[in-house]
N, CA and C atoms as a LAMMPS dump frame, in Angstrom:
ITEM: TIMESTEP
0
ITEM: NUMBER OF ATOMS
228
ITEM: BOX BOUNDS ff ff ff
-5.0000000000000000e+02 5.0000000000000000e+02
-5.0000000000000000e+02 5.0000000000000000e+02
-5.0000000000000000e+02 5.0000000000000000e+02
ITEM: ATOMS id mol type element x y z
1 1 1 N 55.295 181.501 -376.944
2 1 2 C 54.959 180.113 -376.765
3 1 3 C 54.262 179.533 -377.995
4 2 1 N 54.153 180.299 -379.053
5 2 2 C 53.471 179.812 -380.245
6 2 3 C 54.173 178.602 -380.833
7 3 1 N 55.505 178.622 -380.876
8 3 2 C 56.229 177.493 -381.448
9 3 3 C 56.021 176.245 -380.601
10 4 1 N 55.939 176.409 -379.292
11 4 2 C 55.715 175.261 -378.403
12 4 3 C 54.393 174.586 -378.749
13 5 1 N 53.347 175.381 -378.932
14 5 2 C 52.046 174.834 -379.276
15 5 3 C 52.047 174.098 -380.602
16 6 1 N 52.736 174.658 -381.58
17 6 2 C 52.817 174.013 -382.885
18 6 3 C 53.583 172.696 -382.79
19 7 1 N 54.662 172.686 -382.029
20 7 2 C 55.442 171.465 -381.874
21 7 3 C 54.662 170.404 -381.111
22 8 1 N 53.923 170.829 -380.084
23 8 2 C 53.118 169.871 -379.329
24 8 3 C 52.1 169.184 -380.227
25 9 1 N 51.653 169.881 -381.264
26 9 2 C 50.715 169.294 -382.204
27 9 3 C 51.311 168.124 -382.973
28 10 1 N 52.637 168.056 -383.036
29 10 2 C 53.299 166.957 -383.739
30 10 3 C 53.352 165.682 -382.907
31 11 1 N 53.33 165.843 -381.587
32 11 2 C 53.426 164.684 -380.708
33 11 3 C 52.218 163.779 -380.943
34 12 1 N 52.484 162.556 -381.184
35 12 2 C 51.416 161.592 -381.426
36 12 3 C 50.993 161.513 -382.882
37 13 1 N 51.418 162.478 -383.693
38 13 2 C 51.06 162.451 -385.111
39 13 3 C 52.164 161.869 -385.975
40 14 1 N 53.326 161.67 -385.375
41 14 2 C 54.433 161.08 -386.12
42 14 3 C 54.601 159.633 -385.68
43 15 1 N 55.068 158.814 -386.583
44 15 2 C 55.244 157.398 -386.301
45 15 3 C 56.715 157.076 -386.094
46 16 1 N 56.968 156.091 -385.251
47 16 2 C 58.332 155.616 -385.056
48 16 3 C 58.905 155.219 -386.409
49 17 1 N 60.13 155.583 -386.647
50 17 2 C 60.763 155.278 -387.928
51 17 3 C 60.623 156.388 -388.949
52 18 1 N 59.746 157.355 -388.679
53 18 2 C 59.587 158.481 -389.598
54 18 3 C 60.794 159.412 -389.527
55 19 1 N 61.023 160.129 -390.608
56 19 2 C 61.963 161.244 -390.638
57 19 3 C 61.124 162.505 -390.719
58 20 1 N 61.544 163.544 -390.011
59 20 2 C 60.772 164.777 -389.96
60 20 3 C 61.698 165.961 -390.121
61 21 1 N 61.278 166.943 -390.917
62 21 2 C 62.009 168.198 -391.065
63 21 3 C 61.159 169.299 -390.452
64 22 1 N 61.754 170.035 -389.507
65 22 2 C 61.086 171.171 -388.882
66 22 3 C 61.786 172.435 -389.368
67 23 1 N 61.063 173.276 -390.086
68 23 2 C 61.601 174.524 -390.628
69 23 3 C 61.327 175.646 -389.634
70 24 1 N 62.393 176.235 -389.099
71 24 2 C 62.261 177.285 -388.086
72 24 3 C 62.511 178.677 -388.668
73 25 1 N 62.252 178.852 -389.947
74 25 2 C 62.504 180.125 -390.622
75 25 3 C 61.895 181.305 -389.884
76 26 1 N 60.66 181.209 -389.447
77 26 2 C 59.974 182.339 -388.82
78 26 3 C 60.112 182.376 -387.301
79 27 1 N 60.947 181.496 -386.738
80 27 2 C 61.107 181.446 -385.283
81 27 3 C 62.3 182.306 -384.888
82 28 1 N 62.032 183.384 -384.161
83 28 2 C 63.097 184.281 -383.72
84 28 3 C 63.559 183.965 -382.312
85 29 1 N 62.734 183.272 -381.538
86 29 2 C 63.054 182.962 -380.154
87 29 3 C 62.488 181.592 -379.801
88 30 1 N 63.28 180.817 -379.076
89 30 2 C 62.805 179.529 -378.586
90 30 3 C 63.286 179.388 -377.146
91 31 1 N 62.37 179.037 -376.248
92 31 2 C 62.771 178.833 -374.859
93 31 3 C 62.963 177.344 -374.592
94 32 1 N 63.352 177.03 -373.371
95 32 2 C 63.615 175.632 -373.028
96 32 3 C 62.366 174.76 -373.068
97 33 1 N 61.208 175.367 -372.848
98 33 2 C 59.956 174.598 -372.921
99 33 3 C 59.722 174.098 -374.348
100 34 1 N 59.925 174.969 -375.313
101 34 2 C 59.755 174.577 -376.711
102 34 3 C 60.824 173.563 -377.113
103 35 1 N 62.043 173.751 -376.619
104 35 2 C 63.108 172.797 -376.91
105 35 3 C 62.774 171.418 -376.339
106 36 1 N 62.212 171.39 -375.153
107 36 2 C 61.818 170.116 -374.544
108 36 3 C 60.771 169.405 -375.41
109 37 1 N 59.83 170.149 -375.933
110 37 2 C 58.81 169.544 -376.804
111 37 3 C 59.464 169.009 -378.072
112 38 1 N 60.42 169.76 -378.628
113 38 2 C 61.134 169.304 -379.82
114 38 3 C 61.897 168.014 -379.514
115 39 1 N 62.473 167.915 -378.324
116 39 2 C 63.151 166.685 -377.92
117 39 3 C 62.169 165.516 -377.818
118 40 1 N 60.983 165.772 -377.31
119 40 2 C 59.966 164.718 -377.211
120 40 3 C 59.571 164.214 -378.592
121 41 1 N 59.452 165.13 -379.55
122 41 2 C 59.148 164.732 -380.926
123 41 3 C 60.293 163.881 -381.473
124 42 1 N 61.532 164.31 -381.234
125 42 2 C 62.695 163.58 -381.739
126 42 3 C 62.759 162.166 -381.18
127 43 1 N 62.315 161.981 -379.953
128 43 2 C 62.333 160.661 -379.332
129 43 3 C 61.336 159.692 -379.967
130 44 1 N 60.34 160.226 -380.652
131 44 2 C 59.306 159.383 -381.258
132 44 3 C 59.655 158.903 -382.662
133 45 1 N 60.664 159.513 -383.276
134 45 2 C 60.933 159.235 -384.685
135 45 3 C 62.366 158.76 -384.886
136 46 1 N 62.679 158.423 -386.121
137 46 2 C 64.006 157.929 -386.458
138 46 3 C 65.018 159.068 -386.581
139 47 1 N 64.673 160.108 -387.333
140 47 2 C 65.599 161.214 -387.559
141 47 3 C 64.816 162.521 -387.625
142 48 1 N 65.348 163.525 -386.921
143 48 2 C 64.777 164.874 -386.937
144 48 3 C 65.783 165.802 -387.572
145 49 1 N 65.327 166.57 -388.554
146 49 2 C 66.16 167.599 -389.161
147 49 3 C 65.543 168.947 -388.848
148 50 1 N 66.362 169.837 -388.302
149 50 2 C 65.936 171.202 -387.996
150 50 3 C 66.605 172.113 -389.01
151 51 1 N 65.805 172.883 -389.725
152 51 2 C 66.333 173.748 -390.774
153 51 3 C 66.039 175.21 -390.474
154 52 1 N 66.932 176.065 -390.927
155 52 2 C 66.754 177.521 -390.916
156 52 3 C 66.581 178.11 -389.516
157 53 1 N 67.33 177.609 -388.542
158 53 2 C 67.274 178.177 -387.194
159 53 3 C 68.027 179.507 -387.187
160 54 1 N 67.392 180.532 -386.628
161 54 2 C 68.024 181.847 -386.545
162 54 3 C 69.213 181.792 -385.591
163 55 1 N 69.975 182.852 -385.519
164 55 2 C 71.16 182.907 -384.672
165 55 3 C 70.891 182.542 -383.227
166 56 1 N 69.872 183.149 -382.621
167 56 2 C 69.56 182.881 -381.213
168 56 3 C 69.062 181.458 -381.011
169 57 1 N 68.238 181 -381.907
170 57 2 C 67.706 179.644 -381.799
171 57 3 C 68.828 178.63 -382.033
172 58 1 N 69.655 178.871 -383.01
173 58 2 C 70.786 177.972 -383.297
174 58 3 C 71.722 177.909 -382.091
175 59 1 N 71.95 179.048 -381.469
176 59 2 C 72.823 179.092 -380.28
177 59 3 C 72.229 178.226 -379.158
178 60 1 N 70.925 178.31 -378.945
179 60 2 C 70.269 177.48 -377.94
180 60 3 C 70.446 175.996 -378.26
181 61 1 N 70.261 175.634 -379.516
182 61 2 C 70.412 174.238 -379.926
183 61 3 C 71.837 173.745 -379.69
184 62 1 N 72.805 174.617 -379.947
185 62 2 C 74.212 174.243 -379.762
186 62 3 C 74.597 174.194 -378.284
187 63 1 N 74.215 175.206 -377.516
188 63 2 C 74.6 175.283 -376.102
189 63 3 C 74.008 174.155 -375.265
190 64 1 N 72.831 173.706 -375.626
191 64 2 C 72.181 172.634 -374.865
192 64 3 C 72.618 171.241 -375.317
193 65 1 N 73.399 171.16 -376.378
194 65 2 C 73.832 169.874 -376.902
195 65 3 C 72.817 169.214 -377.82
196 66 1 N 71.687 169.88 -378.037
197 66 2 C 70.629 169.335 -378.889
198 66 3 C 71.156 169.052 -380.294
199 67 1 N 71.952 169.967 -380.831
200 67 2 C 72.44 169.821 -382.208
201 67 3 C 73.525 168.756 -382.332
202 68 1 N 74.008 168.243 -381.206
203 68 2 C 75.056 167.205 -381.224
204 68 3 C 74.499 165.791 -381.146
205 69 1 N 73.194 165.675 -380.961
206 69 2 C 72.602 164.343 -380.859
207 69 3 C 72.725 163.609 -382.199
208 70 1 N 73.027 162.31 -382.156
209 70 2 C 73.215 161.561 -383.406
210 70 3 C 71.943 161.399 -384.234
211 71 1 N 70.777 161.549 -383.609
212 71 2 C 69.507 161.371 -384.323
213 71 3 C 68.939 162.695 -384.817
214 72 1 N 69.722 163.759 -384.679
215 72 2 C 69.248 165.103 -385.058
216 72 3 C 70.274 165.761 -385.974
217 73 1 N 69.772 166.367 -387.042
218 73 2 C 70.605 167.154 -387.939
219 73 3 C 70.101 168.582 -387.905
220 74 1 N 71.012 169.526 -387.706
221 74 2 C 70.646 170.943 -387.715
222 74 3 C 71.32 171.558 -388.936
223 75 1 N 70.492 171.998 -389.87
224 75 2 C 70.976 172.623 -391.097
225 75 3 C 71.01 174.134 -390.945
226 76 1 N 71.927 174.779 -391.655
227 76 2 C 71.983 176.261 -391.586
228 76 3 C 70.745 176.922 -392.147
């Protein structure tokens, strides 16, 4: 749940219209709770870019449709 806590720290600290890059290099696992928090962050800003998602995390982003949202870019 460490990633969830870090992401929750972003809520309220970003401004509407901002672009944000979240680097997931050290994240080996993400559950739906953390994904929900990431979605909440994305709703507050103009564009969210997710970079360096591992295989399991990338699969979660793809299977849930998160990576298909027009306001989100998922980089390899």
